[in-house]
C-alpha positions in Angstrom: 76.9 25.6 116.2 73.8 25.7 114.1 73.3 27.9 111.1 71.2 30.4 113.0 74.0 31.0 115.5 76.5 31.3 112.7 74.4 33.9 110.9 73.9 35.9 114.1 77.6 35.8 115.0 78.4 36.8 111.4 75.9 39.7 111.5 77.4 40.9 114.8 80.9 40.7 113.4 79.9 42.8 110.3 78.2 45.4 112.5 81.3 45.6 114.7 83.6 46.0 111.7 81.4 48.6 110.0 80.9 50.4 113.3 84.6 50.5 113.9 85.2 51.8 110.4 82.6 54.5 110.9 84.3 55.6 114.1 87.7 55.6 112.4 86.3 57.7 109.6 84.6 60.1 112.0 87.8 60.6 113.9 89.8 61.2 110.8 87.3 63.8 109.7 87.8 65.8 112.8 91.0 67.3 111.5 89.3 68.1 108.2 87.2 70.9 109.8 90.1 73.2 110.4 93.4 74.1 108.8 94.6 75.2 105.4 92.6 74.4 102.3 94.0 72.1 99.6 93.1 70.6 96.3 89.7 71.2 94.7 88.4 73.0 97.9 91.2 75.5 97.6 90.6 76.0 93.9 86.8 76.5 94.4 87.3 78.9 97.3 90.0 80.9 95.6 87.9 81.3 92.4 84.9 82.4 94.4 86.9 84.9 96.4 88.7 86.4 93.4 85.4 86.6 91.4 84.1 88.7 94.3 87.0 91.1 94.9 88.8 91.2 91.6 92.3 90.3 90.4 94.8 89.4 93.1 96.6 86.5 94.8 95.1 84.3 97.6 97.7 84.5 100.4 95.9 82.4 103.0 92.9 80.0 102.7 91.6 78.1 105.8 88.6 76.3 107.0 86.7 78.5 109.5 85.1 77.0 112.5 83.7 80.2 114.1 80.2 79.4 113.1 79.8 82.4 110.8 81.3 81.0 107.6 83.0 77.8 106.3 86.1 79.2 104.7 88.3 82.2 105.4 90.6 83.5 102.7 93.0 86.5 102.5 93.6 88.0 99.1 96.3 90.5 98.2 94.7 92.6 95.5 96.8 93.8 92.6 96.8 97.3 94.2 98.5 95.8 97.3 95.4 95.9 99.5 94.8 92.9 101.8 91.2 91.8 101.8 89.6 89.1 103.9 86.8 87.0 102.2 84.6 84.6 104.0 82.6 81.9 102.2 79.8 79.6 103.2 79.7 75.8 102.5 78.4 76.4 99.0 81.4 78.8 98.2 79.1 81.9 98.3 80.7 85.0 99.6 79.2 86.0 103.0 81.6 88.7 104.1 84.3 90.9 102.6 86.6 93.2 104.7 89.5 95.5 103.8 91.8 95.0 106.8 94.6 97.3 105.5 92.3 100.2 106.3 90.7 98.9 109.5 93.7 99.4 111.8 95.4 102.3 110.1 92.8 105.0 110.6 92.4 107.1 113.7 88.6 107.3 113.6 86.3 105.2 115.6 84.9 103.3 112.7 86.7 100.4 111.2 83.9 99.0 109.0 85.2 97.2 106.0 85.6 99.4 102.9 83.8 98.4 99.7 85.8 96.2 97.5 86.8 97.5 94.0 85.2 95.0 91.8 82.2 93.8 94.0 79.5 92.0 92.1 75.9 92.9 92.1 75.2 90.0 94.4 76.8 91.5 97.4 73.8 91.6 99.8 75.3 89.0 102.1 78.6 91.0 102.2 76.6 94.2 102.8 74.7 92.6 105.7 77.9 91.3 107.2 79.5 94.7 107.0 76.3 96.3 108.6 76.5 93.7 111.4 80.1 94.5 112.0 79.5 98.2 112.0 76.6 97.8 114.5 78.7 95.6 116.8 81.6 98.0 116.7 79.4 101.0 117.4 77.8 99.2 120.4 81.2 98.2 121.7 82.5 101.8 121.5 79.4 103.1 123.1 79.9 100.7 126.0 83.6 101.6 126.4 83.2 105.3 125.9 86.5 106.1 124.2 89.1 104.3 122.1 89.3 102.7 118.7 88.4 99.3 117.3 91.4 97.2 116.7 89.9 93.8 116.1 86.5 92.2 115.3 85.4 88.6 115.3 82.2 86.7 114.9 82.0 84.0 117.5 80.0 80.8 118.2 80.2 80.8 122.0 76.9 80.1 123.7 76.7 83.6 125.3 77.8 85.9 122.5 78.0 86.3 118.8 80.4 89.2 118.3 83.7 90.1 120.0 85.1 93.5 119.5 88.6 94.6 120.7 88.9 98.2 121.6 92.2 99.9 122.3 91.8 102.7 124.8 93.7 106.0 124.7 96.1 104.7 127.4 97.1 101.8 125.2 95.2 99.1 127.1 92.7 96.8 125.4 89.2 95.7 126.2 87.3 92.8 124.6 83.6 93.6 124.3 81.4 90.6 123.8 77.9 91.2 122.3 74.9 89.0 121.7 73.0 88.8 118.3 71.1 92.0 119.2 74.3 93.9 119.8 73.7 94.0 123.6 76.9 93.9 125.6 77.3 90.6 127.4 80.7 91.2 129.0 83.7 93.5 128.9 87.1 91.9 129.6 90.6 93.4 130.0 93.0 92.0 127.6 96.3 90.8 129.2 99.3 91.7 127.0 
């Protein structure tokens, strides 16, 4: 073999080794996109959430893959209230919701209540709460009667919001809405 062939064979070998390492790294990163937060990521997310909602304990912290936020944390405030806090990749708060009050009231609105120690920079949280309220109102208008029992932002190709409404007879309907709060589909929920 001449030197030129040896160099070409060596270059191909290096490319294959590096390519294989890249594939292995990419595959190992797949599991990194969901599941509980740990280490520095958990610390940063917890600090950001507690800075937004006030003193409490982070009871759950996970990566979020629904397309609306990067991290989803549940905080139990010192007064016992459970608050959900969603953060973007930069650990900025994008949504805050008080779920203890969402399912316990008998009215048709379950928009998140304001958090006790919200900072002045809560425009993203206000926008998210407004979007949620609009989605819930559109879902209730489409169903006619009932109460909202669940709300999710979604990243499916055909809808952005999913609102579960429990009817007076106890059955549930999932109402899927697009970004303009137009109903895309209503499904019965099988229990």
